[in-house]
N, C-alpha and C positions, 0 to 999 in steps of 0.2 A: 761582100761590100754590102751597104745600103744603097739603095737606087733613089735619085729623084723622085720626087712624089711620094715618098714614106710619111707616114703619119707621125706628128710629134705628140705625145701623150703626157699627161699629167694628172695622177689620181683617177684613172680610167676615162678621161674626157679627152677627146681631139682638141688641142690647143695651137696647133701649127703644121706646117708641111714643110718638108726639105726640099731645098731648090736645087742644090749641087753637093757632090760628093768626091773625094778623092782620099787616097792612102797616103800619109806622110811618111816617107822613110826617114825624116828626121826624127820625127815624134814617135815613130812605130806604131802607128794606131790609124784609124780612120778618122777623117774630119769631115765636117760638113756645115753647109749654110742653109738656114731655114728662117723662116718668118713665125715668129710666136706672139701670143697676146702681149701686149705692152706691160702689162701686170707682172710679167714672168721674165722681165728683161735682164733682171740683177745677176752679176757674175756668180756662179756656182749654183744656180738654180737646177736642182735635179730633176731630169726628164727621162722619159722612155721613147725610144724610136722603134715602132712597129711597121716592118716591112715583110717582104715576100719570105726572107729568109729567117724571119723569127723577131724576137723583141730583144732589143739592145738598151744598156743604160746610156744616160748622155747627159751632159751638164751644160750651162750656158757658159763660154768664155769670151774673153776679150779678143777681139781682132785688131790688127792682121795676126793671122796664125804664123807668118814668117818672123822670125826672133833671129837674126843674122849674129848677134852676139851672144846667143844662146842663154840669156839671162833667165828669161822665164821657165826654160827646160831643165837648165842647170845652176840653180842659184849658188851665190858665192860660196857657201858652206861645202857644197859639195864639189867644187872645183879645188879647192885647198888640199 
């Protein structure tokens, strides 16, 4: 798991910091909130998280993470 305080990196430069983390059993992956430079806020922007446990790929997503109707995690074509 990634810890709060981990560095958010883009092209070898620190561009932000992770504030809080959790494991989503619904999404079956780690999720985190962090601050990044404003120019990197576009959804889908690829980033890396550098923590004590290693380096992990990440990308900017829309919040809130909670999706009660599972529309974002299970698009209509997958539910058919």
